[in-house]
C-alpha positions as CSV (number, residue, x, y, z in Angstrom):
1,M,-40.2,10.4,-52.3
2,R,-41.7,11.6,-55.5
3,L,-39.2,12.0,-58.3
4,A,-40.0,13.8,-61.6
5,R,-38.5,15.2,-64.8
6,F,-39.5,18.7,-65.8
7,N,-38.9,21.5,-68.3
8,E,-35.8,20.7,-70.3
9,G,-35.2,17.5,-68.5
10,H,-34.3,18.6,-65.0
11,I,-34.7,16.0,-62.2
12,G,-36.7,17.1,-59.2
13,I,-38.3,16.1,-56.0
14,V,-42.1,16.8,-55.7
15,I,-43.3,18.0,-52.3
16,G,-47.0,18.7,-52.3
17,D,-47.8,21.0,-55.2
18,E,-44.2,22.2,-55.6
19,I,-40.9,20.8,-57.0
20,I,-37.3,21.1,-55.9
21,D,-34.7,21.1,-58.7
22,V,-31.9,18.6,-57.8
23,N,-30.5,18.3,-61.3
24,D,-27.0,19.4,-60.2
25,L,-26.9,16.7,-57.5
26,V,-27.3,13.8,-59.9
27,E,-24.7,15.2,-62.4
28,H,-27.1,15.2,-65.3
29,E,-26.1,16.9,-68.5
30,L,-29.3,18.2,-70.1
31,Q,-28.0,17.8,-73.6
32,A,-26.7,14.2,-73.1
33,W,-28.1,11.4,-75.1
34,P,-29.5,8.8,-74.5
35,I,-31.5,10.4,-71.7
36,V,-30.5,7.9,-68.9
37,A,-30.1,10.2,-65.9
38,M,-33.2,8.8,-64.2
39,N,-32.1,5.2,-64.9
40,R,-28.8,6.0,-63.3
41,L,-30.4,7.7,-60.3
42,I,-32.7,4.6,-59.8
43,A,-29.7,2.2,-60.1
44,Q,-27.6,4.2,-57.6
45,F,-30.5,5.4,-55.3
46,D,-28.9,4.1,-52.1
47,H,-26.0,6.5,-52.8
48,Y,-28.2,9.4,-53.9
49,R,-31.0,9.2,-51.3
50,P,-29.1,10.9,-48.4
51,I,-27.9,13.6,-50.9
52,L,-31.4,14.2,-52.1
53,E,-32.8,14.3,-48.5
54,K,-30.4,17.1,-47.6
55,A,-31.8,19.1,-50.5
56,L,-35.3,19.2,-49.2
57,N,-34.7,22.7,-47.8
58,R,-33.9,24.1,-51.2
59,P,-36.1,26.7,-52.9
60,R,-39.3,25.2,-54.4
61,I,-41.1,25.9,-57.7
62,P,-44.8,25.6,-58.1
63,L,-45.8,22.6,-60.2
64,A,-48.2,24.8,-62.0
65,N,-45.1,26.7,-63.4
66,V,-43.3,23.7,-64.9
67,K,-43.8,21.2,-67.7
68,L,-43.8,17.6,-66.3
69,L,-42.1,15.1,-68.6
70,T,-42.2,11.4,-68.7
71,P,-40.0,10.1,-65.8
72,I,-37.9,7.5,-67.6
73,P,-37.7,8.3,-71.3
74,A,-34.8,5.8,-71.9
75,S,-36.4,2.9,-70.1
76,S,-34.8,-0.2,-71.7
77,K,-38.3,-1.7,-72.1
78,V,-41.9,-1.3,-71.3
79,I,-43.4,-4.7,-70.4
80,A,-47.2,-4.8,-70.7
81,Y,-49.6,-7.6,-69.5
82,P,-52.8,-7.9,-71.6
83,I,-56.1,-9.2,-70.3
84,N,-55.0,-9.0,-66.6
85,Y,-58.4,-8.2,-65.0
86,H,-61.3,-10.7,-65.2
87,D,-63.8,-7.9,-65.9
88,H,-61.8,-6.6,-68.9
89,A,-61.5,-10.2,-70.2
90,A,-65.3,-10.4,-70.1
91,E,-65.9,-7.1,-71.9
92,M,-63.4,-8.1,-74.6
93,G,-64.9,-11.6,-74.9
94,R,-61.5,-13.2,-74.2
95,E,-61.1,-16.6,-72.5
96,V,-57.3,-16.6,-72.6
97,K,-55.8,-14.2,-70.0
98,A,-52.5,-12.8,-68.9
99,N,-51.6,-15.9,-66.9
100,N,-51.5,-17.8,-70.2
101,L,-50.7,-15.0,-72.6
102,G,-47.7,-13.5,-70.8
103,F,-46.7,-10.0,-72.0
104,F,-45.8,-7.9,-74.9
105,L,-43.4,-4.9,-75.3
106,K,-44.3,-1.3,-76.1
107,P,-41.5,0.8,-77.7
108,T,-40.0,3.5,-75.4
109,S,-40.6,5.9,-78.3
110,S,-44.3,5.7,-77.3
111,L,-43.6,7.2,-73.8
112,S,-44.9,10.7,-73.1
113,G,-45.5,12.8,-69.9
114,A,-48.2,14.6,-67.9
115,S,-47.7,17.8,-69.9
116,D,-47.7,16.1,-73.3
117,P,-50.8,15.5,-75.4
118,I,-51.9,12.1,-76.7
119,V,-51.6,12.6,-80.5
120,L,-54.0,10.4,-82.4
121,P,-53.2,9.2,-85.9
122,D,-55.5,10.0,-88.8
123,L,-57.4,6.7,-88.9
124,P,-61.1,7.8,-89.2
125,D,-62.3,4.3,-89.6
126,R,-60.7,3.0,-86.4
127,R,-61.6,3.3,-82.8
128,I,-58.7,4.4,-80.5
129,D,-59.1,3.5,-76.9
130,H,-57.7,4.5,-73.5
131,E,-56.5,1.9,-70.9
132,C,-55.9,2.8,-67.2
133,E,-52.8,0.9,-65.8
134,L,-50.5,0.9,-62.8
135,A,-46.8,1.3,-63.8
136,I,-44.3,-0.7,-61.8
137,I,-40.7,0.7,-62.0
138,I,-37.9,-1.8,-61.7
139,G,-35.0,-0.7,-59.3
140,K,-32.2,-3.1,-60.0
141,R,-31.0,-5.7,-62.5
142,G,-32.5,-9.1,-62.0
143,R,-33.0,-12.4,-63.8
144,D,-35.0,-15.5,-62.7
145,I,-36.5,-13.6,-59.8
146,P,-38.6,-15.8,-57.4
147,R,-41.9,-14.2,-56.6
148,E,-41.1,-14.1,-52.9
149,N,-38.2,-11.7,-53.6
150,W,-40.2,-9.3,-55.8
151,K,-40.0,-6.3,-53.4
152,E,-36.2,-6.2,-53.7
153,Y,-36.6,-5.3,-57.4
154,V,-39.3,-2.6,-57.3
155,F,-38.1,1.0,-57.1
156,G,-41.5,2.7,-57.3
157,Y,-44.8,3.2,-59.1
158,S,-46.5,5.6,-61.5
159,C,-49.7,6.1,-63.5
160,L,-49.7,4.8,-67.1
161,M,-52.2,5.0,-70.0
162,D,-51.9,2.3,-72.7
163,I,-53.5,3.8,-75.9
164,V,-54.5,1.4,-78.6
165,V,-55.9,1.3,-82.1
166,R,-58.5,-1.4,-82.2
167,G,-58.3,-4.0,-84.9
168,K,-56.8,-7.4,-85.9
169,E,-53.3,-6.3,-86.7
170,E,-50.4,-7.2,-84.4
171,R,-51.0,-5.7,-80.9
172,V,-47.6,-4.0,-80.7
173,A,-48.2,-2.1,-84.0
174,R,-51.6,-0.9,-82.7
175,K,-50.0,0.3,-79.5
176,A,-46.7,1.7,-80.7
177,Y,-47.6,5.3,-81.9
178,D,-45.6,8.1,-80.3
179,T,-47.5,9.4,-77.2
180,F,-49.4,6.1,-76.8
181,C,-47.9,5.5,-73.4
182,P,-48.3,8.5,-71.1
183,V,-46.5,7.8,-67.8
184,G,-46.5,10.1,-64.8
185,P,-46.9,12.6,-63.3
186,W,-43.9,11.3,-61.3
187,I,-42.5,8.2,-59.7
188,M,-43.6,7.4,-56.1
189,T,-40.8,5.4,-54.4
190,A,-41.9,2.0,-53.1
191,D,-41.0,2.8,-49.5
192,E,-43.3,5.8,-49.5
193,L,-46.2,4.2,-51.2
194,G,-46.3,1.1,-49.1
195,D,-48.6,-1.9,-50.0
196,P,-49.4,-1.7,-53.8
197,T,-51.9,-4.7,-53.7
198,Q,-54.9,-2.6,-52.7
199,L,-54.6,0.5,-54.9
200,Q,-57.7,2.0,-56.5
201,G,-57.1,3.2,-60.0
202,R,-59.5,5.4,-62.0
203,L,-59.7,7.1,-65.4
204,W,-62.1,9.8,-66.6
205,V,-62.7,11.2,-70.1
206,N,-64.1,14.8,-70.0
207,G,-65.1,14.3,-66.4
208,E,-67.0,11.0,-67.1
209,L,-65.7,8.1,-65.0
210,R,-64.8,5.3,-67.4
211,Q,-62.6,2.9,-65.4
212,D,-62.6,2.2,-61.6
213,A,-60.8,-0.9,-60.2
214,N,-58.4,-2.1,-57.6
215,T,-55.1,-3.9,-58.0
216,R,-56.4,-6.7,-55.7
217,D,-58.4,-7.9,-58.7
218,L,-55.3,-8.5,-61.0
219,I,-55.2,-11.9,-62.5
220,V,-51.4,-12.0,-62.4
221,D,-50.3,-10.0,-59.4
222,I,-47.2,-7.8,-59.1
223,P,-44.9,-10.6,-57.8
224,G,-46.1,-12.8,-60.6
225,M,-45.5,-10.2,-63.3
226,I,-42.0,-9.7,-62.1
227,E,-41.3,-13.4,-61.9
228,I,-42.7,-14.2,-65.4
229,A,-40.8,-11.3,-67.1
230,S,-37.5,-12.0,-65.3
231,H,-37.6,-15.7,-66.2
232,I,-37.6,-14.7,-69.9
233,M,-35.3,-11.6,-69.9
234,T,-33.1,-9.6,-67.7
235,L,-34.9,-6.7,-65.9
236,E,-32.9,-3.4,-65.7
237,P,-33.2,-0.3,-63.5
238,G,-35.8,1.9,-65.0
239,D,-37.7,-0.8,-66.8
240,I,-41.5,-0.2,-66.7
241,I,-44.1,-2.9,-66.2
242,A,-47.7,-2.0,-67.2
243,A,-50.0,-4.1,-65.0
244,G,-53.0,-4.3,-67.4
245,T,-56.3,-2.5,-67.6
246,P,-59.7,-3.2,-66.0
247,A,-63.1,-3.0,-67.7
248,G,-64.3,0.3,-69.0
249,V,-61.9,0.9,-71.9
250,G,-63.5,3.2,-74.4
251,P,-62.8,5.6,-77.3
252,I,-60.9,8.9,-77.1
253,R,-61.1,11.7,-79.7
254,G,-59.3,14.9,-80.5
255,G,-60.3,17.6,-77.9
256,D,-60.8,15.2,-75.1
257,Q,-59.3,15.5,-71.6
258,V,-58.2,12.2,-70.1
259,K,-57.5,12.0,-66.3
260,I,-55.8,9.0,-64.6
261,E,-55.4,8.6,-60.9
262,F,-54.0,6.0,-58.6
263,E,-54.5,6.6,-54.9
264,R,-51.5,7.6,-52.9
265,I,-49.5,8.0,-56.2
266,G,-51.1,10.9,-57.9
267,S,-53.0,12.0,-61.0
268,M,-52.5,13.6,-64.3
269,T,-54.8,15.0,-66.9
270,V,-53.7,14.7,-70.5
271,A,-55.1,16.4,-73.6
272,V,-56.0,14.5,-76.7
273,E,-55.1,16.0,-80.1
274,Q,-56.0,14.8,-83.6
275,S,-53.2,14.7,-86.2
276,R,-53.1,14.4,-89.9
277,G,-50.3,11.9,-89.9
278,G,-50.0,8.2,-88.9
279,K,-51.9,6.8,-91.9
280,A,-50.0,3.4,-91.8
281,S,-51.0,1.2,-94.7
282,I,-51.8,-1.8,-92.4
283,F,-54.7,0.1,-90.8
284,K,-57.4,-0.5,-93.4
285,P,-61.0,-0.3,-92.3
286,S,-61.8,-3.4,-90.2
287,I,-64.1,-4.7,-87.5
288,V,-63.1,-3.5,-84.0
289,E,-61.7,-6.2,-81.8
């Protein structure tokens, strides 16, 4: 099943190039805050699944007529693994990789969706790069999860772009701007996707293929990422794990169109806009790292 958020925050089921509005079935108040309806749906999916399956004969809306939003805007955390492909480590000149570094956290305020632009801060002396990553969506609470039990804790998968200002400042600050974590276009549930260990992921900028790699080449695999993170903190329904990016990271600029795709999951194309804000004092001109 492919689950999405659209328009004012409705929850829907995506079938082909159409979407079914099931918002009334998940008892979601559109004006409620925090926006945790998708978290609740994920946590109680065994209850909701038969209800949603009965709704598949409802009227459908063309996807072209809706605005797709980020699926889990109130994820309790976005867990990101840096330097998790050998080829990316080589292009960055890094010897220490994810198996030693662990992870960092991106703020949920950086999340955006398939219909939202990536808004670049006004930092003319800095390069701002794209990174193509698989998003792993946690399905239930867990702590100290052994790697052999990882499948019990995965709800689904999505596409994720990790946008970064290059420099020497703290990694989180350089990756924390609003819209610097597009996730979408929907969540593909784990049972429908099947084996995630052989997924091809690609990213294009203005039609030029920049990144092209397979999840079989991850340094820390999906079971390992879940094991490491859960031994340090409790994982919650709706948490997002960003699996790391392969080689080919490169700059994006205002006016660009960035497309990300993971086979069997889907694809989304996001516009890039240049803003006049975001001139944080820490980002003085520096050598790109």
